[in-house]
N, CA, C and O of each residue as an XYZ file, in Angstrom:
848
protein
N       0.891     -1.193      0.022
C       0.068      0.084     -0.015
C       0.919      1.240      0.059
O       1.911      1.326      0.783
N       0.459      2.182     -0.772
C       1.202      3.480     -0.795
C       0.688      4.481      0.273
O      -0.401      5.050      0.199
N       1.629      4.640      1.316
C       1.283      5.585      2.421
C       2.365      6.618      2.473
O       3.561      6.335      2.556
N       1.857      7.886      2.418
C       2.815      9.007      2.432
C       2.516      9.839      3.683
O       1.410     10.358      3.839
N       3.448      9.956      4.519
C       3.414     10.805      5.777
C       4.128     12.090      5.526
O       5.351     12.083      5.381
N       3.438     13.186      5.467
C       3.912     14.482      5.273
C       4.036     15.315      6.575
O       3.081     15.493      7.330
N       5.274     15.810      6.784
C       5.532     16.503      7.912
C       5.135     17.958      7.944
O       5.202     18.624      6.911
N       4.708     18.503      9.130
C       4.333     19.890      9.091
C       5.437     20.776      8.815
O       6.602     20.391      8.918
N       5.090     22.067      8.432
C       6.191     23.058      8.132
C       7.092     23.193      9.239
O       8.292     23.377      9.035
N       6.550     23.108     10.546
C       7.433     23.296     11.677
C       7.270     21.991     12.519
O       6.283     21.833     13.237
N       8.234     21.086     12.417
C       8.205     19.844     13.187
C       8.362     20.112     14.645
O       9.314     20.786     15.040
N       7.402     19.577     15.533
C       7.572     19.830     17.018
C       8.702     18.975     17.571
O       9.037     17.922     17.028
N       9.281     19.461     18.671
C      10.273     18.639     19.337
C       9.696     17.338     19.823
O       8.499     17.233     20.090
N      10.566     16.334     19.936
C      10.095     15.047     20.372
C       9.548     15.137     21.853
O      10.113     15.754     22.756
N       8.424     14.466     21.964
C       7.704     14.566     23.215
C       6.692     15.790     23.325
O       5.940     15.950     24.287
N       6.761     16.587     22.282
C       5.773     17.750     22.318
C       4.327     17.275     21.675
O       4.291     16.569     20.667
N       3.313     17.664     22.257
C       2.001     17.335     21.617
C       2.024     17.829     20.157
O       2.592     18.858     19.792
N       1.319     16.950     19.337
C       1.245     17.214     17.937
C      -0.243     16.888     17.412
O      -1.128     16.436     18.139
N      -0.379     17.166     16.119
C      -1.652     16.987     15.511
C      -1.453     16.052     14.290
O      -0.357     16.004     13.731
N      -2.501     15.313     13.877
C      -2.367     14.452     12.739
C      -3.753     14.331     12.044
O      -4.827     14.209     12.633
N      -3.559     14.386     10.663
C      -4.799     14.241      9.759
C      -4.540     13.094      8.831
O      -3.441     12.907      8.310
N      -5.602     12.322      8.640
C      -5.431     11.283      7.608
C      -6.588     11.533      6.519
O      -7.771     11.654      6.840
N      -6.145     11.594      5.275
C      -6.959     12.090      4.116
C      -7.429     10.887      3.341
O      -6.568     10.099      2.951
N      -8.735     10.649      3.064
C      -9.145      9.504      2.271
C      -9.685     10.050      0.947
O     -10.443     11.019      0.904
N      -9.265      9.392     -0.115
C      -9.535      9.860     -1.428
C     -10.934      9.421     -2.006
O     -11.713      8.705     -1.377
N     -11.157      9.884     -3.175
C     -12.405      9.654     -3.922
C     -12.485      8.137     -4.362
O     -11.674      7.305     -3.955
N     -13.529      7.841     -5.228
C     -13.751      6.473     -5.554
C     -12.722      5.908     -6.577
O     -12.623      6.347     -7.723
N     -11.977      4.915     -6.077
C     -10.887      4.374     -6.819
C     -11.235      3.943     -8.243
O     -10.519      4.340     -9.163
N     -12.242      3.193     -8.476
C     -12.589      2.747     -9.885
C     -12.844      3.860    -10.920
O     -12.854      3.654    -12.134
N     -13.040      5.004    -10.362
C     -13.196      6.184    -11.259
C     -12.117      7.136    -11.273
O     -12.270      8.292    -11.667
N     -10.922      6.623    -10.809
C      -9.635      7.366    -10.770
C      -9.313      8.051     -9.563
O      -8.355      8.823     -9.540
N     -10.116      7.818     -8.416
C      -9.690      8.539     -7.156
C      -8.468      7.943     -6.644
O      -8.229      6.740     -6.754
N      -7.603      8.875     -6.021
C      -6.296      8.517     -5.508
C      -5.785      9.533     -4.532
O      -6.411     10.581     -4.373
N      -4.649      9.277     -3.851
C      -4.134     10.256     -2.910
C      -3.688     11.538     -3.663
O      -3.395     12.564     -3.050
N      -3.650     11.446     -4.942
C      -3.238     12.643     -5.788
C      -4.506     13.550     -6.133
O      -4.366     14.533     -6.860
N      -5.642     13.229     -5.641
C      -6.883     14.044     -5.938
C      -6.535     15.536     -5.555
O      -5.851     15.785     -4.563
N      -7.012     16.466     -6.343
C      -6.682     17.794     -6.147
C      -7.155     18.398     -4.784
O      -6.415     19.174     -4.180
N      -8.322     18.065     -4.318
C      -8.768     18.692     -2.987
C      -7.794     18.221     -1.908
O      -7.411     19.032     -1.064
N      -7.351     16.889     -1.888
C      -6.546     16.337     -0.870
C      -5.188     17.048     -0.977
O      -4.695     17.473      0.068
N      -4.587     17.205     -2.048
C      -3.318     17.902     -2.151
C      -3.265     19.358     -1.665
O      -2.294     19.827     -1.071
N      -4.435     20.064     -1.976
C      -4.456     21.412     -1.499
C      -4.741     21.501      0.067
O      -4.133     22.313      0.764
N      -5.639     20.681      0.556
C      -5.967     20.683      1.970
C      -4.811     20.081      2.739
O      -4.657     20.463      3.899
N      -3.950     19.153      2.215
C      -2.684     18.715      2.816
C      -1.702     19.733      3.070
O      -1.027     19.730      4.100
N      -1.583     20.694      2.080
C      -0.667     21.819      2.301
C      -1.203     22.712      3.332
O      -0.398     23.214      4.117
N      -2.437     22.977      3.436
C      -2.985     23.924      4.410
C      -2.875     23.257      5.822
O      -2.498     23.936      6.778
N      -3.188     21.979      5.960
C      -2.988     21.248      7.248
C      -1.497     21.327      7.706
O      -1.200     21.669      8.850
N      -0.613     21.009      6.800
C       0.795     21.118      7.123
C       1.204     22.549      7.684
O       1.950     22.678      8.655
N       0.679     23.551      7.024
C       0.969     24.905      7.416
C       0.454     25.155      8.795
O       1.064     25.881      9.580
N      -0.743     24.517      9.111
C      -1.391     24.706     10.473
C      -0.761     23.731     11.528
O      -1.315     23.641     12.623
N       0.384     22.984     11.256
C       1.062     22.287     12.175
C       0.683     20.824     12.380
O       0.971     20.197     13.399
N      -0.043     20.284     11.249
C      -0.481     18.900     11.349
C       0.573     18.005     10.482
O       1.071     18.364      9.415
N       0.813     16.775     11.147
C       1.289     15.668     10.228
C       0.140     15.250      9.421
O      -0.986     15.237      9.920
N       0.366     14.884      8.129
C      -0.786     14.511      7.254
C      -0.324     13.102      6.525
O       0.789     12.914      6.034
N      -1.304     12.244      6.554
C      -1.286     10.898      5.941
C      -2.067     10.923      4.626
O      -3.284     11.111      4.639
N      -1.416     10.746      3.542
C      -2.110     10.439      2.318
C      -1.838      9.124      1.950
O      -0.672      8.729      1.964
N      -2.889      8.283      1.573
C      -2.712      6.890      1.256
C      -3.593      6.486      0.146
O      -4.624      7.122     -0.071
N      -3.228      5.391     -0.628
C      -4.046      4.868     -1.702
C      -4.773      3.597     -1.263
O      -4.069      2.664     -0.877
N      -5.925      3.472     -1.275
C      -6.667      2.340     -0.907
C      -6.312      1.082     -1.830
O      -6.172      1.218     -3.045
N      -6.186     -0.048     -1.237
C      -5.717     -1.234     -1.959
C      -6.816     -1.765     -2.743
O      -6.534     -2.288     -3.821
N      -7.943     -1.714     -2.394
C      -9.128     -2.366     -3.138
C     -10.424     -1.619     -2.796
O     -10.518     -0.827     -1.858
N     -11.486     -1.966     -3.702
C     -12.769     -1.399     -3.494
C     -13.726     -2.536     -3.365
O     -13.717     -3.440     -4.200
N     -14.552     -2.530     -2.354
C     -15.514     -3.633     -2.095
C     -16.846     -3.169     -2.166
O     -16.994     -1.966     -1.954
N     -17.968     -3.924     -2.444
C     -19.216     -3.550     -2.490
C     -19.821     -2.997     -1.282
O     -20.686     -2.126     -1.375
N     -19.395     -3.477     -0.075
C     -19.944     -2.979      1.205
C     -19.194     -1.774      1.777
O     -19.764     -0.960      2.504
N     -18.009     -1.683      1.462
C     -17.010     -0.571      2.076
C     -16.489     -0.997      3.368
O     -15.747     -0.224      3.973
N     -16.803     -2.201      3.898
C     -16.352     -2.629      5.223
C     -14.819     -2.632      5.142
O     -14.195     -2.007      5.999
N     -14.161     -3.299      4.158
C     -12.690     -3.437      4.099
C     -12.047     -2.038      4.127
O     -11.096     -1.795      4.870
N     -12.541     -1.201      3.370
C     -11.977      0.111      3.301
C     -12.043      0.807      4.680
O     -11.042      1.419      5.052
N     -13.086      0.767      5.432
C     -13.191      1.333      6.831
C     -12.096      0.629      7.645
O     -11.380      1.343      8.347
N     -11.912     -0.555      7.626
C     -10.944     -1.270      8.387
C      -9.525     -0.927      7.913
O      -8.626     -0.818      8.746
N      -9.291     -0.753      6.598
C      -8.057     -0.367      6.010
C      -7.660      1.137      6.613
O      -6.522      1.415      6.991
N      -8.675      1.968      6.637
C      -8.461      3.415      7.144
C      -7.928      3.345      8.512
O      -6.945      4.031      8.793
N      -8.520      2.525      9.459
C      -8.225      2.421     10.770
C      -6.800      1.835     10.864
O      -6.020      2.284     11.705
N      -6.451      0.873     10.047
C      -5.146      0.247     10.163
C      -4.041      1.242      9.630
O      -2.957      1.293     10.213
N      -4.285      1.980      8.604
C      -3.428      3.036      8.226
C      -3.109      3.956      9.380
O      -1.939      4.184      9.686
N      -4.086      4.465      9.999
C      -4.024      5.395     11.108
C      -3.216      4.849     12.227
O      -2.338      5.513     12.778
N      -3.552      3.509     12.593
C      -2.955      2.980     13.776
C      -1.436      2.630     13.447
O      -0.553      2.922     14.254
N      -1.175      2.036     12.316
C       0.252      1.625     12.034
C       1.149      2.859     11.808
O       2.332      2.836     12.148
N       0.604      3.888     11.257
C       1.429      5.130     11.078
C       1.783      5.807     12.444
O       2.898      6.282     12.663
N       0.841      5.817     13.273
C       1.077      6.361     14.615
C       2.054      5.561     15.397
O       2.911      6.145     16.060
N       1.988      4.303     15.369
C       2.884      3.415     16.173
C       4.295      3.273     15.613
O       5.280      3.021     16.307
N       4.302      3.464     14.237
C       5.649      3.268     13.464
C       6.439      4.574     13.420
O       7.656      4.579     13.603
N       5.713      5.718     13.166
C       6.430      6.976     12.862
C       6.129      8.133     13.804
O       6.786      9.173     13.755
N       5.105      7.938     14.683
C       4.690      9.084     15.541
C       4.793      8.678     17.106
O       4.316      9.416     17.968
N       5.359      7.617     17.381
C       5.375      7.029     18.727
C       5.928      8.036     19.783
O       5.536      8.049     20.950
N       6.880      8.886     19.273
C       7.537      9.839     20.084
C       6.789     11.130     20.383
O       7.161     11.951     21.222
N       5.630     11.244     19.574
C       4.811     12.476     19.692
C       3.492     12.181     20.315
O       2.668     11.524     19.678
N       3.226     12.624     21.531
C       1.861     12.478     22.072
C       0.795     13.328     21.262
O       0.862     14.555     21.181
N      -0.123     12.614     20.713
C      -1.226     13.316     19.933
C      -2.222     14.142     20.831
O      -2.796     13.649     21.802
N      -2.380     15.497     20.399
C      -3.282     16.295     21.079
C      -4.610     16.367     20.260
O      -5.646     16.723     20.822
N      -4.589     16.030     18.933
C      -5.691     16.102     18.160
C      -5.478     15.304     16.871
O      -4.477     15.411     16.164
N      -6.487     14.517     16.640
C      -6.437     13.741     15.286
C      -7.628     14.172     14.431
O      -8.762     14.057     14.894
N      -7.429     14.651     13.233
C      -8.475     14.828     12.245
C      -8.634     13.615     11.424
O      -7.952     13.477     10.409
N      -9.440     12.778     11.775
C      -9.573     11.447     11.088
C     -10.181     11.677      9.682
O      -9.738     11.091      8.694
N     -11.119     12.474      9.635
C     -11.784     12.598      8.279
C     -11.220     13.830      7.715
O     -11.543     14.925      8.177
N     -10.384     13.708      6.731
C     -10.673     14.510      5.699
C     -11.027     13.558      4.573
O     -10.183     13.114      3.794
N     -12.268     13.279      4.531
C     -12.686     12.421      3.505
C     -13.214     13.209      2.280
O     -14.026     14.107      2.501
N     -12.843     12.965      1.062
C     -13.422     13.565     -0.094
C     -14.212     12.552     -0.948
O     -13.706     11.507     -1.358
N     -15.440     12.914     -1.180
C     -16.395     12.262     -2.063
C     -16.526     10.739     -1.434
O     -16.937     10.668     -0.275
N     -16.232      9.640     -2.061
C     -16.311      8.383     -1.529
C     -15.537      8.217     -0.295
O     -15.955      7.529      0.636
N     -14.419      8.834     -0.273
C     -13.584      8.880      0.908
C     -14.311      9.473      2.229
O     -14.055      9.076      3.366
N     -15.202     10.425      1.935
C     -15.930     11.018      3.017
C     -16.966      9.952      3.715
O     -17.245      9.943      4.914
N     -17.435      9.129      2.802
C     -18.351      8.007      3.278
C     -17.551      6.978      4.131
O     -18.068      6.526      5.153
N     -16.365      6.614      3.759
C     -15.523      5.710      4.485
C     -15.094      6.463      5.798
O     -15.128      5.821      6.847
N     -14.734      7.641      5.816
C     -14.374      8.370      7.007
C     -15.541      8.438      8.010
O     -15.320      8.265      9.209
N     -16.803      8.690      7.533
C     -17.947      8.852      8.314
C     -18.390      7.493      8.980
O     -19.258      7.485      9.853
N     -17.792      6.390      8.559
C     -18.132      5.199      9.129
C     -17.007      4.646     10.176
O     -17.139      3.602     10.816
N     -15.931      5.478     10.242
C     -14.880      5.096     11.347
C     -15.211      5.842     12.609
O     -14.864      7.008     12.799
N     -15.935      5.080     13.506
C     -16.185      5.769     14.843
C     -14.824      5.769     15.542
O     -13.966      4.929     15.270
N     -14.655      6.722     16.438
C     -13.303      6.926     17.092
C     -12.883      5.603     17.724
O     -13.623      5.091     18.564
N     -11.770      5.036     17.381
C     -11.315      3.847     18.048
C     -11.104      3.984     19.462
O     -10.840      5.089     19.936
N     -11.201      2.925     20.196
C     -10.962      2.772     21.560
C      -9.477      3.103     21.995
O      -9.199      3.602     23.085
N      -8.610      2.790     21.079
C      -7.188      2.852     21.315
C      -6.724      4.337     21.087
O      -5.596      4.631     21.483
N      -7.391      5.166     20.564
C      -7.087      6.591     20.213
C      -7.544      7.524     21.260
O      -8.710      7.907     21.350
N      -6.527      7.900     22.097
C      -6.768      8.724     23.367
C      -6.473     10.202     23.178
O      -5.550     10.752     23.778
N      -7.275     10.830     22.334
C      -7.085     12.281     22.083
C      -8.352     12.782     21.279
O      -9.158     12.003     20.770
N      -8.442     14.061     21.218
C      -9.500     14.669     20.480
C      -9.528     14.251     19.065
O      -8.479     14.214     18.422
N     -10.746     13.911     18.502
C     -10.920     13.640     17.136
C     -11.898     14.354     16.443
O     -13.013     14.477     16.949
N     -11.619     14.879     15.272
C     -12.585     15.557     14.462
C     -12.692     14.926     13.086
O     -11.804     14.195     12.648
N     -13.837     15.232     12.389
C     -14.178     14.769     11.139
C     -14.469     15.810     10.110
O     -15.254     16.714     10.398
N     -13.899     15.760      8.923
C     -14.191     16.648      7.796
C     -14.732     15.872      6.681
O     -14.111     14.943      6.163
N     -15.927     16.271      6.303
C     -16.628     15.578      5.185
C     -16.798     16.502      4.057
O     -17.572     17.457      4.133
N     -16.059     16.232      2.953
C     -15.972     17.123      1.851
C     -16.730     16.411      0.520
O     -16.329     15.375     -0.011
N     -17.830     17.136      0.124
C     -18.612     16.473     -0.976
C     -19.118     15.170     -0.672
O     -18.997     14.235     -1.464
N     -19.723     15.060      0.523
C     -20.200     13.746      1.025
C     -21.255     13.251     -0.013
O     -22.152     13.986     -0.426
N     -21.085     11.938     -0.411
C     -21.895     11.493     -1.555
C     -23.198     10.934     -1.031
O     -23.371      9.716     -1.055
N     -24.133     11.758     -0.554
C     -25.425     11.480      0.115
C     -26.271     10.548     -0.829
O     -26.701      9.438     -0.513
N     -26.439     11.182     -2.045
C     -27.373     10.446     -3.011
C     -26.945      9.181     -3.551
O     -27.775      8.422     -4.051
N     -25.710      8.885     -3.495
C     -25.131      7.712     -4.108
C     -24.452      6.702     -3.066
O     -23.764      5.767     -3.474
N     -24.671      6.928     -1.720
C     -23.963      6.194     -0.685
C     -24.593      4.666     -0.850
O     -23.878      3.708     -0.556
N     -25.808      4.484     -1.278
C     -26.394      3.189     -1.399
C     -25.621      2.372     -2.411
O     -25.525      1.155     -2.252
N     -25.036      3.017     -3.500
C     -24.328      2.303     -4.522
C     -22.844      2.094     -4.100
O     -22.190      1.168     -4.579
N     -22.332      2.952     -3.213
C     -20.968      2.758     -2.956
C     -20.655      1.799     -1.826
O     -19.613      1.143     -1.809
N     -21.674      1.728     -0.791
C     -21.698      0.766      0.256
C     -22.918      0.072      0.280
O     -23.809      0.443      1.044
N     -23.073     -0.953     -0.512
C     -24.314     -1.863     -0.626
C     -24.772     -2.421      0.590
O     -23.907     -3.011      1.238
N     -25.918     -2.384      1.064
C     -26.560     -3.156      2.181
C     -26.066     -2.469      3.414
O     -26.161     -3.124      4.452
N     -25.533     -1.214      3.494
C     -25.027     -0.603      4.709
C     -25.689      0.719      5.100
O     -25.181      1.493      5.912
N     -26.859      0.934      4.472
C     -27.598      2.243      4.764
C     -27.812      2.517      6.233
O     -27.539      3.633      6.675
N     -28.291      1.551      7.025
C     -28.529      1.677      8.506
C     -27.238      1.863      9.186
O     -27.181      2.642     10.138
N     -26.172      1.208      8.779
C     -24.820      1.355      9.470
C     -24.210      2.689      9.174
O     -23.619      3.305     10.062
N     -24.337      3.181      7.902
C     -23.844      4.522      7.543
C     -24.440      5.528      8.381
O     -23.717      6.386      8.887
N     -25.761      5.515      8.593
C     -26.480      6.529      9.379
C     -26.132      6.447     10.887
O     -25.906      7.463     11.544
N     -26.097      5.191     11.411
C     -25.807      4.938     12.935
C     -24.361      5.416     13.097
O     -24.134      6.181     14.035
N     -23.371      5.057     12.302
C     -21.962      5.470     12.519
C     -21.909      7.092     12.512
O     -21.361      7.670     13.451
N     -22.414      7.728     11.571
C     -22.388      9.176     11.525
C     -23.041      9.809     12.702
O     -22.556     10.818     13.213
N     -24.142      9.241     13.157
C     -24.771      9.849     14.365
C     -23.893      9.600     15.599
O     -23.727     10.495     16.427
N     -23.341      8.411     15.725
C     -22.440      8.234     16.856
C     -21.160      9.134     16.900
O     -20.679      9.552     17.953
N     -20.672      9.384     15.694
C     -19.490     10.324     15.557
C     -19.967     11.748     15.961
O     -19.304     12.417     16.754
N     -21.101     12.195     15.419
C     -21.548     13.585     15.600
C     -21.996     13.805     17.120
O     -21.985     14.917     17.647
N     -22.349     12.759     17.702
C     -22.667     12.764     19.217
C     -21.496     13.020     20.028
O     -21.625     13.672     21.064
N     -20.263     12.534     19.635
C     -19.055     12.567     20.403
C     -17.924     13.365     19.976
O     -16.963     13.587     20.712
N     -18.044     13.849     18.646
C     -16.951     14.533     18.015
C     -17.440     15.703     17.171
O     -18.600     15.765     16.764
N     -16.556     16.590     16.933
C     -16.901     17.729     16.063
C     -16.919     17.215     14.513
O     -16.054     16.438     14.109
N     -17.789     17.620     13.814
C     -17.969     17.290     12.414
C     -18.169     18.568     11.574
O     -18.980     19.425     11.926
N     -17.444     18.683     10.496
C     -17.598     19.829      9.577
C     -17.898     19.248      8.181
O     -17.078     18.508      7.638
N     -19.021     19.565      7.619
C     -19.468     19.053      6.322
C     -19.391     20.183      5.356
O     -19.978     21.229      5.632
N     -18.708     20.063      4.228
C     -18.623     21.091      3.216
C     -19.087     20.492      1.829
O     -18.710     19.398      1.406
N     -19.935     21.330      1.189
C     -20.419     20.871     -0.202
C     -20.659     22.136     -1.038
O     -20.766     23.226     -0.476
N     -20.745     22.011     -2.353
C     -21.105     23.041     -3.181
C     -22.458     22.844     -3.775
O     -22.982     21.734     -3.871
N     -23.025     23.997     -4.185
C     -24.397     24.065     -4.638
C     -24.606     23.335     -5.997
O     -25.740     23.009     -6.347
N     -23.577     23.095     -6.715
C     -23.543     22.599     -7.982
C     -23.036     21.141     -8.062
O     -22.629     20.642     -9.112
N     -23.089     20.514     -6.915
C     -22.560     19.158     -6.857
C     -23.295     18.231     -7.841
O     -24.525     18.259     -7.858
N     -22.613     17.412     -8.660
C     -23.124     16.696     -9.721
C     -23.824     15.420     -9.207
O     -24.587     14.825     -9.969
N     -23.602     14.960     -7.934
C     -24.093     13.708     -7.442
C     -25.222     13.860     -6.408
O     -26.116     13.021     -6.298
N     -25.142     14.920     -5.689
C     -26.137     15.183     -4.651
C     -26.771     16.532     -4.849
O     -26.031     17.515     -4.900
N     -28.011     16.663     -4.959
C     -28.644     18.030     -5.157
C     -28.586     18.870     -3.859
O     -28.547     18.316     -2.760
N     -28.582     20.143     -3.993
C     -28.327     21.059     -2.877
C     -29.408     20.992     -1.830
O     -29.133     21.174     -0.644
N     -30.745     20.710     -2.279
C     -31.797     20.500     -1.326
C     -31.565     19.249     -0.548
O     -31.994     19.168      0.603
N     -30.957     18.338     -1.067
C     -30.690     17.039     -0.279
C     -29.717     17.277      0.836
O     -29.856     16.809      1.967
N     -28.594     18.134      0.394
C     -27.727     18.548      1.482
C     -28.335     19.352      2.582
O     -28.118     19.119      3.771
N     -29.151     20.366      2.114
C     -29.756     21.269      3.171
C     -30.618     20.512      4.075
O     -30.667     20.795      5.272
N     -31.337     19.512      3.535
C     -32.190     18.779      4.514
C     -31.407     17.941      5.540
O     -31.756     17.850      6.717
N     -30.317     17.328      5.013
C     -29.346     16.550      5.737
C     -28.747     17.540      6.875
O     -28.600     17.173      8.041
N     -28.435     18.767      6.431
C     -27.734     19.724      7.399
C     -28.798     20.068      8.477
O     -28.466     20.089      9.662
N     -30.040     20.332      8.099
C     -31.081     20.617      9.010
C     -31.305     19.560     10.079
O     -31.529     19.874     11.248
N     -31.245     18.380      9.683
C     -31.456     17.162     10.450
C     -30.402     16.952     11.441
O     -30.604     16.676     12.624
N     -29.138     17.118     10.816
C     -27.980     16.879     11.719
C     -27.822     18.040     12.748
O     -27.601     17.825     13.939
N     -27.940     19.199     12.244
C     -27.945     20.449     13.199
C     -28.909     20.405     14.334
O     -28.605     20.803     15.459
N     -30.135     19.892     14.011
C     -31.121     19.743     15.022
C     -30.749     18.689     16.083
O     -30.876     18.885     17.292
N     -30.270     17.535     15.520
C     -29.873     16.437     16.478
C     -28.591     16.710     17.185
O     -28.456     16.229     18.310
N     -27.678     17.388     16.691
C     -26.262     17.436     17.324
C     -25.793     18.986     17.115
O     -24.807     19.230     16.421
N     -26.469     19.917     17.684
C     -26.199     21.294     17.559
C     -24.818     21.717     18.159
O     -24.315     22.778     17.791
N     -24.214     20.944     19.042
C     -22.973     21.381     19.601
C     -21.819     20.941     18.878
O     -20.733     21.486     19.074
N     -21.969     19.910     17.978
C     -20.869     19.197     17.211
C     -20.983     19.390     15.721
O     -19.957     19.402     15.041
N     -22.115     19.535     15.202
C     -22.264     19.721     13.803
C     -22.014     21.083     13.192
O     -22.523     22.062     13.739
N     -21.263     21.232     12.088
C     -21.156     22.454     11.467
C     -21.086     22.164      9.988
O     -20.550     21.155      9.530
N     -21.695     23.170      9.220
C     -21.588     22.937      7.678
C     -21.196     24.205      7.074
O     -21.351     25.274      7.664
N     -20.650     24.097      5.812
C     -20.343     25.205      4.979
C     -20.783     24.877      3.609
O     -20.303     23.901      3.032
N     -21.756     25.711      3.000
C     -22.266     25.570      1.716
C     -21.547     26.546      0.815
O     -21.498     27.723      1.174
N     -20.980     26.172     -0.330
C     -20.272     27.022     -1.228
C     -21.032     27.226     -2.590
O     -21.172     26.313     -3.403
N     -21.505     28.484     -2.766
C     -22.234     28.820     -3.941
C     -21.452     28.549     -5.183
O     -20.328     29.030     -5.324
N     -22.014     27.792     -6.089
C     -21.347     27.645     -7.402
C     -20.311     26.487     -7.507
O     -19.917     26.084     -8.601
N     -19.888     25.970     -6.317
C     -18.882     24.947     -6.367
C     -19.469     23.594     -6.799
O     -20.631     23.327     -6.493
N     -18.738     22.756     -7.475
C     -19.223     21.437     -7.877
C     -18.531     20.366     -7.072
O     -17.884     20.666     -6.068
N     -18.661     19.076     -7.509
C     -18.147     17.969     -6.723
C     -16.639     17.918     -6.781
O     -16.036     17.232     -5.956
N     -15.978     18.619     -7.732
C     -14.637     18.354     -8.084
C     -13.803     19.494     -7.662
O     -12.586     19.376     -7.808
N     -14.268     20.554     -7.173
C     -13.566     21.551     -6.491
C     -12.319     22.202     -7.294
O     -11.168     22.044     -6.888
N     -12.597     22.883     -8.362
C     -11.485     23.459     -9.183
C     -10.743     24.567     -8.380
O      -9.632     24.987     -8.700
N     -11.483     25.015     -7.274
C     -10.796     26.008     -6.407
C     -11.417     25.782     -4.944
O     -12.618     25.562     -4.793
N     -10.621     25.844     -4.012
C     -11.100     25.628     -2.535
C     -10.809     26.873     -1.778
O     -10.925     26.892     -0.553
N     -10.415     27.971     -2.497
C     -10.143     29.257     -1.755
C     -11.287     29.715     -0.819
O     -10.994     30.217      0.266
N     -12.550     29.567     -1.185
C     -13.597     30.061     -0.514
C     -13.891     29.271      0.814
O     -14.624     29.781      1.662
N     -13.401     28.192      0.980
C     -13.566     27.370      2.217
C     -12.414     27.570      3.228
O     -12.581     27.162      4.377
N     -11.276     28.160      2.882
C     -10.233     28.115      3.782
C     -10.381     28.766      5.208
O      -9.925     28.247      6.227
N     -11.062     29.946      5.171
C     -11.207     30.651      6.380
C     -12.041     29.754      7.407
O     -11.639     29.638      8.565
N     -13.139     29.157      6.994
C     -13.936     28.389      7.945
C     -13.144     27.101      8.273
O     -13.178     26.628      9.410
N     -12.476     26.571      7.336
C     -11.707     25.306      7.548
C     -10.547     25.553      8.599
O     -10.409     24.849      9.599
N      -9.799     26.525      8.306
C      -8.635     26.800      9.238
C      -9.173     27.098     10.612
O      -8.669     26.560     11.598
N     -10.154     27.918     10.708
C     -10.721     28.315     11.954
C     -11.151     27.034     12.764
O     -10.970     26.921     13.977
N     -11.715     26.122     11.999
C     -12.323     24.943     12.566
C     -11.241     23.875     13.153
O     -11.430     23.228     14.183
N     -10.065     23.790     12.326
C      -9.100     22.813     12.701
C      -8.179     23.274     13.785
O      -7.521     22.451     14.422
N      -8.103     24.587     14.026
C      -7.087     25.110     14.992
C      -7.646     25.299     16.302
O      -6.943     25.725     17.218
């Protein structure tokens, strides 16, 4: 598996608290990879904000998505134990999931072995096609996201011109999640942006404020 750990612009001293983000890419059969434009841009921003960043390429795609969720946790755990054992983690941004990667991220409830604050960033979450990406997992998808939002901060970002999920569907989702989890759920809607994010400049201020 291709795993790339990118160091922050200013590497903390050994033993100093540090922050880590793991970024999950879009749907592999349609060309998604760790080289996805949104991931590369956000990785640079996270490094500038003091985060170590994990970019990785998923080894396979399954019908249910179960293996991909387990793989994400394994990438996170092995990277921490192998490369970051000398840095006590103060914050982990498990999700920066983009597109299908957002769906995988939203199913990884904070692991028991991870003893620090965890946050989730869901970019272009594939609401309307989640049934096709993770077959027979509709109830689990919802229950995992609700458990995550009950216990962790979640930021969802989408564009009004998303090609896979209509803006009204996103707005209803946001209303439901905001009502159920007002303390932890936050969203940003970007007028004119589509699923592929030719520019992310308009989300930076909200994103940076949220992760710091």
